[in-house]
ZADO-1210 file (C-alpha; in nm, 4 decimals, padded with zeros to 6 digits):
<atoms>
<atom x="01.5868" y="-00.6147" z="-00.8114" code="UNK" pos="1"/>
<atom x="01.3805" y="-00.9140" z="-00.6710" code="UNK" pos="2"/>
<atom x="00.9908" y="-00.9422" z="-00.8101" code="UNK" pos="3"/>
<atom x="00.7102" y="-01.0672" z="-00.5931" code="UNK" pos="4"/>
<atom x="00.3687" y="-01.1785" z="-00.7240" code="UNK" pos="5"/>
<atom x="00.0765" y="-01.1110" z="-00.5061" code="UNK" pos="6"/>
<atom x="-00.2827" y="-01.2098" z="-00.5656" code="UNK" pos="7"/>
<atom x="-00.5742" y="-00.9730" z="-00.4730" code="UNK" pos="8"/>
<atom x="-00.9269" y="-00.9284" z="-00.5713" code="UNK" pos="9"/>
<atom x="-01.0287" y="-00.7915" z="-00.8804" code="UNK" pos="10"/>
<atom x="-01.2383" y="-00.5164" z="-00.6860" code="UNK" pos="11"/>
<atom x="-00.9299" y="-00.4205" z="-00.4670" code="UNK" pos="12"/>
<atom x="-00.7089" y="-00.3892" z="-00.7663" code="UNK" pos="13"/>
<atom x="-00.9440" y="-00.1784" z="-00.9395" code="UNK" pos="14"/>
<atom x="-00.9534" y="00.0399" z="-00.5977" code="UNK" pos="15"/>
<atom x="-00.5846" y="00.0347" z="-00.5790" code="UNK" pos="16"/>
<atom x="-00.5355" y="00.1059" z="-00.9454" code="UNK" pos="17"/>
<atom x="-00.7815" y="00.4173" z="-00.8984" code="UNK" pos="18"/>
<atom x="-00.5979" y="00.5594" z="-00.6057" code="UNK" pos="19"/>
<atom x="-00.2627" y="00.5152" z="-00.7604" code="UNK" pos="20"/>
<atom x="-00.3705" y="00.7078" z="-01.0591" code="UNK" pos="21"/>
<atom x="-00.5017" y="00.9980" z="-00.8158" code="UNK" pos="22"/>
<atom x="-00.1383" y="01.0213" z="-00.6861" code="UNK" pos="23"/>
<atom x="-00.0108" y="00.9999" z="-01.0374" code="UNK" pos="24"/>
<atom x="00.1753" y="00.7041" z="-00.9979" code="UNK" pos="25"/>
<atom x="00.1026" y="00.3282" z="-01.1298" code="UNK" pos="26"/>
<atom x="-00.0293" y="00.0522" z="-00.8973" code="UNK" pos="27"/>
<atom x="00.2859" y="-00.0995" z="-00.9167" code="UNK" pos="28"/>
<atom x="00.4806" y="00.1965" z="-00.7861" code="UNK" pos="29"/>
<atom x="00.2350" y="00.2753" z="-00.5251" code="UNK" pos="30"/>
<atom x="00.2780" y="-00.0829" z="-00.3611" code="UNK" pos="31"/>
<atom x="00.6725" y="-00.0533" z="-00.4071" code="UNK" pos="32"/>
<atom x="00.6836" y="00.2936" z="-00.2258" code="UNK" pos="33"/>
<atom x="00.4474" y="00.1553" z="00.0682" code="UNK" pos="34"/>
<atom x="00.6601" y="-00.1482" z="00.0904" code="UNK" pos="35"/>
<atom x="00.9687" y="00.0368" z="00.1128" code="UNK" pos="36"/>
<atom x="00.8485" y="00.2751" z="00.3534" code="UNK" pos="37"/>
<atom x="00.7719" y="-00.0228" z="00.5771" code="UNK" pos="38"/>
<atom x="01.1085" y="-00.2041" z="00.5111" code="UNK" pos="39"/>
<atom x="01.3136" y="00.1058" z="00.5839" code="UNK" pos="40"/>
<atom x="01.1894" y="00.1552" z="00.8998" code="UNK" pos="41"/>
<atom x="01.3146" y="-00.1697" z="01.0861" code="UNK" pos="42"/>
<atom x="01.3823" y="-00.0219" z="01.4081" code="UNK" pos="43"/>
<atom x="01.0372" y="00.0511" z="01.4752" code="UNK" pos="44"/>
<atom x="00.8080" y="-00.2150" z="01.6580" code="UNK" pos="45"/>
<atom x="00.5607" y="-00.4084" z="01.4417" code="UNK" pos="46"/>
<atom x="00.2728" y="-00.2107" z="01.6031" code="UNK" pos="47"/>
<atom x="00.4331" y="00.1340" z="01.5496" code="UNK" pos="48"/>
<atom x="00.4739" y="00.0246" z="01.1853" code="UNK" pos="49"/>
<atom x="00.1364" y="-00.0985" z="01.1612" code="UNK" pos="50"/>
<atom x="-00.0370" y="00.2178" z="01.3193" code="UNK" pos="51"/>
<atom x="00.1914" y="00.4266" z="01.0656" code="UNK" pos="52"/>
<atom x="00.0760" y="00.2486" z="00.7718" code="UNK" pos="53"/>
<atom x="-00.2844" y="00.2360" z="00.8733" code="UNK" pos="54"/>
<atom x="-00.2857" y="00.5920" z="00.9316" code="UNK" pos="55"/>
<atom x="-00.1024" y="00.6830" z="00.6341" code="UNK" pos="56"/>
<atom x="-00.3516" y="00.4704" z="00.3921" code="UNK" pos="57"/>
<atom x="-00.6360" y="00.5450" z="00.6059" code="UNK" pos="58"/>
<atom x="-00.8465" y="00.6461" z="00.2760" code="UNK" pos="59"/>
<atom x="-00.7238" y="00.3351" z="00.0680" code="UNK" pos="60"/>
<atom x="-00.8348" y="00.1273" z="00.3411" code="UNK" pos="61"/>
<atom x="-01.1763" y="00.3035" z="00.3587" code="UNK" pos="62"/>
<atom x="-01.2099" y="00.2620" z="-00.0040" code="UNK" pos="63"/>
<atom x="-01.1175" y="-00.1210" z="00.0053" code="UNK" pos="64"/>
<atom x="-01.3602" y="-00.1680" z="00.2411" code="UNK" pos="65"/>
<atom x="-01.6559" y="-00.0216" z="00.0521" code="UNK" pos="66"/>
</atoms>
C-alpha cells in the first residue's frame, strides 16, 4: 500500500472529520473509499467520474462551502 500526504485547510479538515464520523468511518477511510471509487472506474470519461463524485458527495461539498 502506498501513502500520500495532502494538505487541506483546517476548516476543510474539521468538516471532513465530522462527515466521516457521521458515516461511521475515520477521515482517512472516507478519503480512501472515495479515491478507490474514482480509480476503480477507469473506463468512464473524466466528466462522468466528476459528475458521479459531485453528485455522490453533494452534501460534503455543500458543508465545505459554508
